[in-house]
N, C-alpha and C positions, 0 to 999 in steps of 0.2 A: 313571901314564902320563898325559901331557897330551894335549890335542886334536891337536897336530901329530904326535906319535908315533903316535897311533891312526890318523890320516889316512894317514900314510906306510905303516903296516902294511896298511891297507885297500887302498891303491893297489897295493902289492906283491902282495896276494892276488888282486886283479882282473887284474893283469898275468899272474900265473901261470895263472889260469883261462882268460884269453884265449889264452895260448900253448898250453895243453892242447887247447882247442877248435879252434884252427887246425891243430894236428897231427892231431887226430881227423878234421877235415874232409878233409885231404889223404889220410889213410889210408882213409877211407870211399870217396873217389873212386876209389881203386885196388882196391877189393874186387871179387874175382871168384872163383868156386869152380869147380874142375875136378875131375872124378872119372872114373875108368876102371872099367868093369865088371870083376867078378872074373875073368871069362873072357877079358877083353881085346877083346871084340867091339864095345864101345861106349865112346866118349869124349865127355863132355858138359862144356861150359863155360856157366856162368850169370853174370849181372852181379849187382850188389849187391842188387837187388830180387828176384833169383831168376829173372829172365827168361832164357830160353834164348838164348844167343848163338852157340853152335857145337855141332853134332852131327856126330860122325864115326863111321861104321860101318866097321869093319875087315873084312878078308876072312873072319874068323871069324864075322861076323854072318850070312854066307851059309849057315852050317851050322845056324842056328837056325830054328825054325818062326816064323811071323808072331806067334803068341801068345807064344812065348818071347822074341822080339826086342822086342815091345811091353813086356813085363814088365821086361826088362833095361834098356830105355831109361828107363822110369819109375823104377826103383830107382836107376839111376846118376844121373838128374837129381835125385832126392831127396838123394842123398849129396853132389852138387855144391852144392845149396842149403844143406845143413848146413855145408859148408866155408865158403861165403860168409857165412853167419850167424855162424860162429865168428870169422871175420876182423872182421866188423862189431862183434861184442861186444868183441873185444880192443881195437878202436879207441876204443870208447865208455867202457870201464871207467875209464880215467884221468880222464875228464871228470866222470862221475857217481858213481864209487865202486863198488866190488865189490858191496856189499850194500845200496845205497840203494834207496828206493822207485822212483825214476826208472829205475834200471837194471833192476829187476825188471819194471817195466811194459814197457820195451823188450824184454827177454828174452821176454816173453809174446807179442810180435809177430814175433820172429825164429824161424827154424826151427832153433834150437840144440837138439841132443839133450840129454836129461837126463844129468847127471853122476852 
């Protein structure tokens, strides 16, 4: 392989990485996790950073004690954050690789439950 062939291959690889990064950026911008409590009393939506964006209390929430409602909100928010983290992980794997050190570092900062 001469220098021109090597350079052409290198440019192709760079273009591929750039395309994967652009796609991941778009997907990350759309990440949001939504979860509904098991009893349907609470619906939570979080953004890609896990910040609460929407909290809906259904009529069933009125049947819960304050302590039960608080626990339900916390549990449902945790599950919504896990969903957002799974979406973020799926967006980043094509860029960094499933088993790369970079992906493992990112996973350590995401709220992705163990598989």
